[in-house]
N, C-alpha and C positions, 0 to 999 in steps of 0.2 A: 726219811723220817724213820725214827727208831721204832722198834717193835711196840715199846710202851706207849708211846705217843698213838700209834696206830690202833692199838687195842682200845685206848681211851676214846678215840674219835668214834669208833664203831659202837661205844655205848650211847652215843647221841645222834649220830648220823647214819644215814644210808651208805652203802658201799658206792664210792666214786672214785674214779681214775683220771685224774686230770691230764694224763699223758695222752695225747691224741696221736694218731698216725701222722697227721700232719706236721706237729711239732716233732716228733721222732725224725722224721724224713729231714726237716730244717735243721735240727741239731745235728744230724751226720753230715750234711752238706757243708754246714760251717766248720764242723771238725775236720773234714777232709781238706778244706782251703786252709785252715790254720796249720795243719801238718805239712801242707805244701809250702807254707810260707807266702801264700797269695796276698799280694799288697793291697787289693782291693777289699779283702776280708778285714785287713788292718784298718782301713778307713771305716767300714762298717762298725768295727769294735770300737774306734774311737767315739763314734756318733752314740753307740749304745751306753758308753761309759759317761759321756758328758750331758746326756739329756734324759736320764731316767728319773732321778728323785724329785720328788715334789714335797716341799715342807711348808709349814705354816705355823705362825706364832700369833697370839692373841691376847689383847688386854682390853677387858671391857669391865674393869673393876677386879676382876679374877684373871689369873694367867693360865694360859693353855698352850700346848705345843703338839705338833703332830707332823710325822714323817712318812711318806709312802716310799719303800726303798726303790731303788733303780734296779738293774738287773746287771748279772755279770754272765755272759755266755760261758758255756763249759766250765761252770764253777765246780769244786770240789765238793762230792757227793757228801752232805750232812753241814756244809758251811752254813752258818748263820751269820748274817751280816749285822751292821752296827744299828740299824733302825729299830729293830725289836728290843734291843737291849737297853734297858732304862738306864740313863746317864749318858750313854755313848752317843748315838745320833739324834735322840729327842731327850728332852728333860724339861719339866716345868715345876717350879718349887715357889716358895715364899718370895723370893727375890727376882726371878726371871723365868722366861720361857725361852728354850733354844731348839732350833732344828738344823741339822747338819747334813751336808752331802759331801761325798768324795770317796776317797780310798778307805774302805770300811776298816781294814786292819789298823790303820794308823789312828783312826777316830776311836776304835775300840781301845787300843793300848794306851791313849791319853785319857780315856773317859771324859771325852771332849765337852759335851753338852754340860754335864755337872761340873766340870772344871771352870767353865764360863759362869755358871751360877754362884758356884762357891767363891769366886773372886769379889763379888759385889758384898757390901758397899764400899770396898777398899779402892774400888776405881769405877769409872764408868761403864756403861755396857759395851761401848765401842772398844774401850781399852781393854776390857776382859776378853772380847773376842779376838782382838789382835794378839794379845798375850797368849792365848790358847793356841793359836796358829803356829807359833814357835815350837810346838810340841807334836804337832798334827800336818805333815807335809800332804798335799794334794786334797785339800779340804776347802769348803766353803760353808758359812753359816749365817743365818739370820736370827735375830733376837729381840726381845722387848722386855724391860726391866718392870718392876712393881709400880713406878711412876709414869709408865707410858712411853718412856724413852725407847727409840729403836737403834739398832744397829746392824751391820752386816760387814763381813770381811771375808776374804778369800785369797788362797795363794794358788790357786787353779788359773787357767787361761780365762775362763768366763764364769759368771753367775748371774743368772738371769733372776730378777726381784721385781716386786712391786709393792707398794706401800699403800694402804686403804685407811680411810678415815670416815665412819658413818656410812660405809658401803661405796664410796667414791675413791677412785684411784687418785691419789695425790701426786706420786711420782713413781717411776719405774725405770728400768733399763733391762733391755734384751739385747745383747751383743753377742750373736753366735757366729 
């Protein structure tokens, strides 16, 4: 966090340090394994990469989208992922709501979620997702348009998803 952001937070919140001794120890352990090329750490890294993000899109007469970012271990200090950047990992506008997951740099570079939104109404929500994937490797996304049509697409190994209507799960796939 930059000094300006730190000073701003101090205006409204008490002093808090989220870095615990337990997390520091775990970070050093993983860093050490990574440097040694420990293949077990690679497997853990893949799990962290593949199962971290949670996204939702909603249409109840209005459109909304939310994305909770996954996590990248040993990320570069100051790196901001795609989830908090409006139009990248998450976007909701008049035409659609979109939530994406995957390699954040690709999602940011393509302004993925906004690109899907802006492709409408020239094509369907499904076609818009598939078109956007051509510009964003290692990405998966869910979306809903202003008519309640849903779509999902991915060029990753897996994308776990569920579709609900009136609070009832109507279809899902979890292939991990």
